[in-house]
C-alpha positions as CSV (number, residue, x, y, z in Angstrom):
1,M,-16.7,37.5,-25.8
2,I,-18.4,33.5,-25.1
3,L,-19.9,32.7,-28.3
4,M,-22.1,30.4,-26.4
5,K,-23.4,31.6,-23.0
6,H,-26.3,29.6,-21.6
7,K,-27.5,31.2,-18.0
8,I,-31.1,30.4,-16.3
9,G,-31.1,34.9,-15.3
10,A,-31.8,36.3,-11.5
11,M,-35.4,34.6,-11.3
12,G,-33.9,31.3,-12.3
13,A,-31.1,31.7,-9.6
14,L,-33.7,32.6,-7.0
15,A,-35.5,29.0,-8.0
16,L,-32.7,27.1,-8.0
17,A,-32.1,28.7,-4.2
18,L,-35.5,27.4,-3.3
19,L,-35.2,24.3,-5.1
20,L,-32.0,23.4,-3.3
21,G,-33.7,24.4,0.0
22,A,-35.8,21.3,-0.1
23,C,-34.2,18.3,1.3
24,S,-34.8,16.4,-1.9
25,G,-34.5,19.2,-4.3
26,E,-32.2,18.8,-7.6
27,V,-32.2,21.1,-10.2
28,S,-31.2,20.2,-14.1
29,Y,-29.2,21.6,-16.3
30,D,-28.5,21.7,-20.4
31,W,-24.9,21.4,-21.6
32,P,-23.1,20.0,-25.2
33,E,-22.0,16.3,-24.3
34,G,-18.1,16.3,-24.9
35,D,-14.8,14.1,-24.6
36,N,-12.6,15.6,-21.6
37,Q,-14.6,18.8,-20.4
38,L,-13.1,21.1,-18.1
39,F,-15.1,22.3,-15.4
40,V,-14.3,26.0,-14.2
41,S,-15.9,27.5,-11.2
42,H,-15.5,31.1,-10.6
43,I,-14.7,33.2,-6.8
44,K,-16.3,36.4,-8.4
45,E,-19.3,35.3,-9.8
46,P,-22.3,32.0,-8.7
47,V,-20.8,30.5,-12.5
48,L,-19.4,27.3,-13.8
49,T,-18.3,27.6,-16.8
50,V,-18.4,24.2,-19.1
51,I,-15.2,24.3,-21.7
52,G,-14.3,21.9,-24.6
53,E,-13.1,22.2,-28.0
54,G,-11.3,24.9,-26.7
55,Q,-13.9,27.4,-26.3
56,A,-15.8,28.1,-23.6
57,Q,-19.2,26.3,-24.2
58,V,-21.7,27.2,-21.5
59,E,-22.3,28.9,-18.7
60,L,-24.6,27.4,-15.9
61,E,-25.3,29.7,-13.1
62,L,-25.3,28.3,-9.6
63,P,-27.3,29.3,-6.6
64,F,-23.7,29.9,-4.3
65,I,-20.2,31.0,-5.2
66,A,-17.9,27.5,-5.4
67,S,-14.8,27.7,-3.4
68,D,-13.6,24.4,-4.7
69,M,-14.7,21.7,-6.4
70,V,-13.4,17.9,-7.3
71,M,-14.5,15.0,-9.0
72,A,-15.6,12.2,-6.8
73,E,-17.4,8.8,-7.5
74,G,-18.2,10.8,-11.2
75,K,-19.9,13.0,-10.2
76,L,-18.6,16.8,-9.7
77,V,-18.9,17.8,-5.9
78,L,-19.1,21.8,-5.2
79,A,-18.3,23.5,-2.0
80,S,-19.1,27.1,-1.3
81,K,-17.9,28.5,1.8
82,E,-21.0,30.6,2.5
83,E,-23.5,27.3,2.1
84,D,-23.5,24.6,4.9
85,E,-24.0,22.0,2.5
86,L,-21.7,20.0,-0.2
87,Y,-23.4,19.6,-3.7
88,A,-23.1,17.0,-6.5
89,L,-23.5,18.0,-10.0
90,D,-24.2,14.5,-12.1
91,L,-22.5,14.6,-15.4
92,E,-24.2,11.9,-16.9
93,T,-27.9,13.0,-15.9
94,Q,-26.7,16.7,-15.6
95,K,-28.6,17.8,-12.6
96,L,-27.6,19.1,-9.3
97,K,-28.4,18.6,-5.7
98,S,-27.7,18.7,-2.2
99,L,-25.1,15.6,-0.8
100,G,-25.9,16.5,2.7
101,E,-24.6,19.0,5.6
102,V,-20.8,20.1,6.6
103,G,-21.0,23.2,8.3
104,E,-20.0,26.7,6.5
105,G,-16.4,27.7,5.3
106,I,-15.3,25.0,2.9
107,T,-12.2,26.8,1.5
108,K,-10.5,23.8,-0.1
109,L,-11.2,19.9,-0.9
110,L,-9.6,17.0,-2.0
111,Y,-10.7,13.7,-2.4
112,D,-8.7,10.5,-2.7
113,G,-8.6,6.9,-1.5
114,G,-12.2,6.5,-1.3
115,K,-12.5,9.5,1.0
116,L,-13.3,13.6,1.0
117,Y,-11.4,15.7,2.4
118,A,-12.7,19.9,3.2
119,A,-10.3,22.6,4.8
120,Y,-12.2,24.9,7.2
121,A,-9.4,28.1,6.8
122,D,-11.2,30.1,9.4
123,S,-12.3,27.6,11.9
124,N,-8.9,25.8,11.3
125,Q,-9.9,22.4,11.0
126,I,-10.4,19.3,8.3
127,A,-13.0,17.2,8.0
128,Q,-12.7,13.6,6.7
129,V,-15.9,13.4,4.6
130,S,-17.7,9.8,3.5
131,L,-20.1,10.4,0.3
132,A,-21.9,6.9,0.7
133,P,-23.4,6.8,2.8
134,F,-23.1,10.8,3.2
135,A,-21.2,11.8,6.6
136,I,-18.5,13.6,8.5
137,E,-15.9,10.8,9.8
138,N,-13.8,12.8,11.8
139,I,-12.2,15.9,12.2
140,A,-8.5,17.4,12.3
141,E,-7.5,20.1,14.4
142,T,-5.0,22.5,12.3
143,D,-2.9,24.8,12.5
144,G,-3.7,28.5,10.8
145,H,-5.9,28.8,7.6
146,P,-5.1,24.9,6.1
147,H,-5.4,25.3,2.6
148,S,-3.6,22.9,0.0
149,M,-3.6,19.3,0.8
150,A,-1.8,16.0,-0.9
151,F,-2.5,12.3,-0.1
152,D,-0.1,9.6,-0.2
153,G,-2.4,6.5,0.8
154,T,-1.9,6.8,4.6
155,M,-0.9,10.4,5.3
156,L,-2.6,14.0,4.5
157,Y,-0.3,16.7,3.9
158,V,-1.6,20.0,4.2
159,T,0.2,24.1,4.5
160,N,-1.1,25.9,7.4
161,V,-0.7,29.6,5.5
162,Y,-1.1,31.9,8.7
163,G,0.1,28.7,11.2
164,H,3.3,28.5,8.6
165,T,3.2,25.0,8.9
166,V,2.4,22.0,6.7
167,Q,0.9,19.1,9.0
168,A,1.2,15.3,8.3
169,I,-2.2,14.2,9.5
170,D,-3.0,10.3,9.6
171,T,-6.4,9.4,7.7
172,A,-7.2,6.7,9.6
173,T,-7.2,8.7,13.2
174,M,-6.9,12.4,11.6
175,A,-4.5,13.2,14.1
176,V,-1.8,15.7,13.2
177,E,1.4,13.1,13.5
178,E,4.2,16.0,12.4
179,S,4.8,19.8,11.7
180,F,7.3,20.7,9.6
181,D,8.5,24.4,9.5
182,I,9.6,24.9,5.4
183,V,8.3,28.3,3.9
184,D,6.7,31.2,6.1
185,R,2.7,31.2,4.7
186,P,2.9,27.9,2.7
187,N,0.6,27.1,-0.4
188,G,1.2,24.7,-2.9
189,V,2.2,21.3,-2.1
190,A,3.4,18.2,-4.0
191,L,4.6,14.8,-3.4
192,Y,7.1,13.1,-4.9
193,E,10.2,10.4,-3.9
194,G,10.3,10.1,-0.7
195,G,9.4,14.1,0.6
196,L,7.4,17.2,-0.6
197,V,8.1,20.1,-2.4
198,V,6.2,23.7,-1.1
199,G,5.9,26.7,-2.1
200,G,4.4,29.9,-0.4
201,H,3.6,33.5,0.0
202,G,6.9,34.0,2.4
203,P,6.9,36.4,5.0
204,Y,5.5,39.6,4.9
205,G,8.0,42.1,3.4
206,K,10.0,39.5,1.6
207,L,7.6,37.6,-0.6
208,N,8.8,34.3,-1.4
209,D,9.9,33.1,-4.9
210,S,10.5,29.7,-4.5
211,V,10.0,26.4,-3.9
212,Y,11.2,24.1,-1.4
213,R,12.2,20.0,-1.3
214,Y,11.6,18.6,2.5
215,S,13.1,14.7,2.8
216,F,11.3,13.0,4.8
217,A,14.1,10.5,5.4
218,E,16.4,13.5,6.9
219,G,14.4,15.9,8.2
220,K,15.0,18.7,6.8
221,T,14.7,21.0,4.0
222,V,17.2,19.3,1.2
223,Q,16.6,21.8,-1.4
224,K,15.6,25.0,-2.8
225,A,14.5,26.3,-6.7
226,E,13.9,29.7,-7.6
227,T,10.9,29.7,-9.7
228,G,9.0,33.1,-9.7
229,L,7.1,35.1,-6.8
230,M,4.9,33.8,-4.8
231,P,4.4,29.9,-6.1
232,I,0.9,29.1,-4.5
233,E,0.1,26.1,-6.1
234,I,2.1,23.3,-7.8
235,I,0.7,20.5,-9.6
236,A,2.6,17.2,-9.9
237,A,2.8,15.3,-13.4
238,G,4.9,12.4,-14.7
239,E,8.9,13.8,-14.2
240,S,7.4,17.3,-13.7
241,L,6.3,19.8,-11.6
242,F,4.3,22.7,-12.8
243,V,4.5,26.1,-10.0
244,L,1.8,28.7,-10.6
245,N,3.5,32.1,-9.5
246,H,1.0,34.3,-8.5
247,G,3.3,37.3,-7.5
248,S,4.8,37.2,-11.1
249,H,1.9,35.5,-13.3
250,D,3.5,32.8,-14.7
251,V,4.1,29.3,-15.0
252,V,7.0,27.2,-14.9
253,K,7.9,23.7,-15.5
254,L,10.5,21.6,-13.1
255,D,12.4,18.7,-13.9
256,A,10.6,16.3,-10.5
257,V,13.7,15.2,-10.0
258,T,16.9,17.9,-10.2
259,L,13.8,20.7,-9.8
260,E,15.7,22.4,-13.0
261,L,14.2,25.0,-14.8
262,E,12.5,23.7,-17.7
263,G,10.6,26.1,-19.1
264,K,8.3,29.1,-18.3
265,V,5.4,31.3,-19.5
266,A,3.9,34.3,-18.6
267,V,-0.3,33.9,-18.4
268,G,-3.2,35.8,-17.1
269,D,-3.0,37.9,-14.4
270,N,-3.2,36.1,-10.6
271,P,-2.9,31.9,-12.0
272,Y,-4.3,30.2,-8.8
273,Y,-5.3,26.6,-9.8
274,G,-4.0,24.3,-12.7
275,V,-4.7,20.8,-14.0
276,A,-2.6,18.5,-15.9
277,S,-3.6,16.0,-18.2
278,G,-3.5,14.5,-21.9
279,G,-0.3,16.4,-22.5
280,K,-2.0,19.7,-21.9
281,L,-1.8,22.0,-18.6
282,Y,-4.8,24.2,-17.7
283,V,-4.3,27.2,-15.7
284,S,-7.1,29.5,-14.5
285,S,-5.7,33.9,-13.9
286,M,-8.6,35.0,-11.4
287,D,-7.8,38.1,-12.3
288,A,-7.6,38.3,-16.2
289,D,-10.6,36.0,-16.7
290,V,-8.9,33.7,-18.6
291,V,-7.8,30.0,-18.8
292,S,-4.5,29.1,-20.6
293,E,-4.0,26.0,-22.5
294,I,-0.1,25.1,-22.3
295,D,1.0,22.3,-24.5
296,I,3.8,20.7,-22.2
297,E,6.0,19.1,-24.1
298,S,6.9,23.0,-26.0
299,F,5.6,24.7,-22.7
300,T,3.8,27.2,-24.6
301,V,0.6,28.7,-24.2
302,T,-1.7,27.2,-27.1
303,K,-4.7,29.0,-26.1
304,K,-6.4,31.2,-24.1
305,I,-9.9,31.0,-23.6
306,P,-11.8,33.8,-22.1
307,T,-14.2,33.4,-19.0
308,A,-16.9,34.9,-16.9
309,A,-15.0,36.8,-14.1
310,G,-12.9,35.3,-11.3
311,P,-12.1,31.7,-13.1
312,H,-10.5,29.8,-10.1
313,A,-10.9,25.9,-9.3
314,M,-10.7,24.0,-12.3
315,V,-11.8,19.9,-12.6
316,L,-11.0,17.4,-15.9
317,E,-13.9,15.3,-16.7
318,G,-12.7,11.5,-15.4
319,E,-10.1,12.3,-12.7
320,N,-10.5,12.2,-9.6
321,N,-9.1,15.3,-8.2
322,E,-8.4,18.6,-9.3
323,N,-4.9,18.6,-9.7
324,P,-3.7,14.6,-10.9
325,G,-0.3,13.7,-9.3
326,H,-1.3,15.0,-6.2
């Protein structure tokens, strides 16, 4: 059980929703300050968990279920698939307020290069958003169900799960420049040394158990490495890649250059998000209601932190996006 739980309750949640409906409305929270706190959204409950010192310190009740979140310009930016606005939680003032309207349906966010990119899986679009001043600057039309994204400073790479492609989008124009066929139902992408490393679900009836390296110079897939069933998230950190296999409920560590296996560890059911920083890898398991802390060097689970139901997206305070290294 969580030792310290701060919730505002059903009436508080209703008041929150009403307040946030106003253009100038904002809501105040209160949680203990700490260094390098980990913020965890939940896909099954409208809750934001604050983890610090190896334990869940506070549960903050939100007026919506957050589909994804990123750290941007010192604030935690949250999206909800059901909301038509983006929200910002200022970690210094501990206040939550609306940033502006973006339309419903956001399922994934990426912040890099001073821009926010929002994927709309159901409408097959990615919006480029400026936060100051707040505005949707441009929109890219993608193949079916855009999800994981990676940015190299110029091009945005997006996996289209049901379009079965990875597309390269020029962020100056938001035009699709290239489309790559790498694996059926791709999901999870990392940039490394002139190419992409991509995971995914694989075809129906024969699920994928590998990640694939695509070389830009050669224009083809040049390497395949078996990792585990349905690798759907890849985190690049230093000389390593960490792959979350949500079908076999484990995480592997790969050498980023050779894709050789350097470690494998079991985590809770359905791992979906990971964050690497400070020699630690944090992994949320949606169906185990736990966040696992993994020591990167020994590649062992050092802590399992219980949370509310469905821990999902995670952001470390001070990081610029949810997956450092992307």
